[in-house]
C-alpha positions in Angstrom: 70.0 -5.2 -181.8 72.9 -3.7 -180.0 73.0 -2.6 -176.4 72.6 -4.3 -173.0 69.5 -6.4 -172.3 68.1 -8.5 -169.5 65.1 -10.8 -168.8 62.9 -9.9 -165.9 60.9 -12.5 -163.9 60.0 -11.2 -160.4 57.5 -11.5 -157.6 55.3 -8.6 -156.7 57.4 -7.7 -153.6 60.9 -8.1 -155.1 60.3 -6.1 -158.3 61.6 -2.6 -157.3 64.6 -4.1 -155.5 65.6 -6.4 -158.3 65.3 -3.7 -161.0 67.1 -1.2 -158.7 70.1 -3.6 -158.3 70.2 -4.1 -162.1 70.3 -0.4 -162.9 72.8 0.3 -160.2 75.1 -2.4 -161.6 75.3 -0.8 -165.0 77.0 2.3 -166.3 74.9 5.4 -166.2 75.0 5.8 -170.0 73.9 2.3 -170.6 71.1 2.3 -168.0 69.7 5.6 -169.1 69.9 5.2 -172.9 69.8 1.6 -174.2 68.9 -0.9 -171.6 66.2 -3.3 -172.8 64.2 -5.5 -170.5 62.2 -8.6 -171.6 59.4 -9.2 -169.2 58.0 -12.7 -169.4 54.2 -12.2 -169.1 52.2 -9.0 -169.3 51.1 -8.5 -165.7 49.9 -5.1 -164.8 52.4 -5.1 -161.9 55.4 -5.5 -164.3 54.1 -2.9 -166.7 53.5 -0.4 -163.8 57.0 -1.1 -162.4 58.6 -0.5 -165.8 56.7 2.7 -166.4 57.8 4.0 -162.9 61.4 3.4 -163.8 61.2 5.2 -167.2 60.8 2.2 -169.5 58.4 2.3 -172.4 57.1 -0.6 -174.4 59.2 -1.3 -177.6 57.8 -4.7 -178.6 55.1 -7.1 -177.7 55.7 -10.7 -178.7 52.6 -12.9 -178.6 52.6 -16.7 -178.4 49.6 -18.2 -180.2 48.4 -21.8 -180.6 45.8 -24.0 -182.1 44.7 -27.7 -182.0 45.5 -29.6 -185.1 42.5 -31.8 -184.6 40.2 -29.0 -185.8 39.8 -28.7 -189.6 42.0 -26.6 -191.8 41.1 -24.7 -195.0 41.8 -26.4 -198.3 45.2 -25.5 -199.9 44.4 -22.9 -202.5 47.6 -21.8 -204.3 46.9 -18.9 -206.5 47.3 -19.4 -210.3 50.7 -18.5 -211.5 52.6 -19.8 -208.4 54.2 -23.1 -207.6 55.4 -24.5 -204.3 58.2 -26.9 -203.5 60.4 -27.7 -200.4 63.7 -26.2 -199.5 66.8 -27.7 -201.2 70.0 -27.4 -199.1 72.9 -26.2 -201.1 70.7 -24.4 -203.5 68.2 -22.2 -201.7 70.1 -20.6 -198.8 70.8 -17.2 -200.4 67.3 -17.0 -201.9 65.8 -17.5 -198.5 68.1 -15.1 -196.7 67.4 -12.3 -199.3 63.6 -12.8 -198.9 64.0 -13.0 -195.1 65.7 -9.6 -195.1 62.9 -8.1 -197.1 60.1 -9.5 -195.0 61.6 -8.8 -191.6 63.3 -5.5 -192.3 61.6 -3.9 -189.2 63.0 -6.7 -186.9 66.7 -6.0 -186.3 67.5 -9.5 -185.1 65.7 -11.4 -187.8 66.7 -9.3 -190.7 70.4 -9.7 -189.8 70.4 -13.4 -190.3 73.6 -14.4 -192.2 74.6 -17.6 -194.0 76.2 -18.7 -190.8 73.0 -18.1 -188.8 71.1 -20.2 -191.2 73.7 -23.0 -191.3 73.7 -23.3 -187.5 69.9 -23.8 -187.6 70.2 -26.3 -190.4 72.6 -28.4 -188.3 70.0 -28.8 -185.5 68.4 -32.2 -185.0 65.0 -30.7 -185.7 65.8 -29.3 -189.1 63.9 -31.0 -191.9 64.0 -29.5 -195.4 60.8 -31.4 -196.2 59.0 -29.2 -193.7 60.5 -26.0 -195.2 58.2 -24.7 -198.0 58.9 -22.2 -200.7 56.5 -20.5 -203.1 57.7 -19.0 -206.4 56.0 -17.0 -209.0 56.2 -18.8 -212.4 57.2 -15.4 -213.9 60.0 -14.9 -211.5 61.6 -18.2 -210.4 64.7 -16.5 -209.0 62.9 -14.7 -206.2 61.0 -16.2 -203.4 57.4 -15.1 -203.2 56.7 -16.7 -199.8 58.2 -19.2 -197.4 57.1 -21.3 -194.4 59.7 -23.0 -192.2 58.0 -25.4 -189.8 59.6 -26.9 -186.7 58.8 -29.9 -184.6 59.4 -30.0 -180.9 59.8 -33.5 -179.5 59.2 -36.8 -181.2 55.9 -37.2 -183.1 53.9 -40.3 -182.3 53.9 -43.1 -184.9 50.5 -43.4 -186.4 49.5 -46.8 -187.7 46.2 -47.8 -189.2 43.9 -49.4 -186.6 46.4 -48.9 -183.8 46.3 -46.4 -180.9 49.8 -45.0 -180.1 51.2 -46.0 -176.7 51.1 -43.3 -174.0 54.3 -41.4 -173.4 55.6 -40.0 -170.1 57.3 -37.1 -171.9 55.4 -34.1 -173.2 53.6 -34.6 -176.5 55.4 -33.4 -179.6 54.0 -30.2 -181.1 54.6 -28.2 -184.2 55.6 -24.6 -184.8 55.2 -22.0 -187.5 58.9 -21.1 -187.1 59.4 -18.6 -189.9 56.7 -17.5 -192.3 56.7 -14.6 -194.7 55.5 -13.1 -198.0 57.8 -10.8 -199.8 56.4 -7.3 -200.4 56.3 -7.6 -204.1 53.9 -10.6 -203.9 51.7 -9.5 -201.1 48.0 -9.3 -201.8 47.7 -12.6 -203.7 46.6 -14.8 -200.8 50.0 -16.4 -200.5 50.1 -16.0 -196.7 47.1 -18.2 -196.0 48.1 -20.7 -198.8 51.6 -21.3 -197.4 50.5 -21.3 -193.8 48.0 -24.1 -194.6 50.6 -26.1 -196.5 52.8 -26.1 -193.5 50.1 -26.8 -191.0 48.9 -29.8 -193.1 52.5 -31.1 -193.1 52.4 -31.0 -189.3 49.1 -32.8 -189.2 50.6 -35.5 -191.5 53.4 -35.9 -189.1 50.9 -36.9 -186.4 51.1 -33.8 -184.3 48.2 -32.6 -182.1 48.9 -28.9 -181.9 50.9 -26.0 -183.3 52.3 -22.7 -181.9 53.8 -19.6 -183.3 55.3 -16.3 -182.1 54.3 -13.0 -183.7 54.7 -9.3 -183.0 51.4 -7.9 -181.8 51.8 -4.8 -184.0 52.0 -7.0 -187.1 48.2 -6.8 -187.5 47.9 -8.5 -190.9 49.8 -11.5 -189.6 47.8 -11.6 -186.3 44.6 -11.4 -188.3 45.7 -14.3 -190.6 46.6 -16.5 -187.7 43.3 -15.8 -185.9 41.4 -16.6 -189.1 43.3 -19.9 -189.2 42.1 -20.7 -185.7 45.1 -19.6 -183.6 44.4 -17.8 -180.2 46.7 -16.0 -177.8 48.4 -18.1 -175.2 50.8 -15.6 -173.6 52.6 -12.3 -174.3 56.1 -11.1 -173.5 57.0 -7.4 -173.5 60.2 -5.8 -174.5 60.8 -2.5 -172.5 63.4 0.1 -173.3 64.5 3.1 -171.4 62.9 6.2 -172.9 60.9 4.3 -175.5 
């Protein structure tokens, strides 16, 4: 998304002053038409302050989480579909095309290019064995659904009959990094199937918990994650002048 943006983290007393300095330091056109503010947290104070300055809510991004100690549904892949893991050098364009379809309403996500994908694939956390793809047997050249998992930190080694040694660093946790079902294949139950496939992969890696980020207005996705035992942990709000 083009245009200036800023992140806002303030105390109750400093809010008007900080926001006033920010607006004063910008050109009038930018401040009045396209400035976007990310507010970390959804306190009433921040919302009231933004409203007073002419900002409206453009996006609400929710962080959700669940324990991986609680049970997960069985994997039920609908008949006529197959699942495999991502193959570097083969699946990049298939994924990018499906990603554009699924996230066409999210400007940042839908603009992912081959370079954007390559940068992420070079990160230490990237593991193609944790990147799942579902295809319809009748249409093997188009992705039906995908689930890219991510692991933060180093999972504990789990050995039979042995309790892992305590660590002074934070426990590793998993993330539903990118998950989507392409419009053509929605309504078959693929969302839950591929979500569970990825979550069971994280369990097998010895992780205790998983998180995800989802737009609050994506009610089908929120409903799916709640059904799978996720609950809201926090919410960030994107404000925009005149929204």
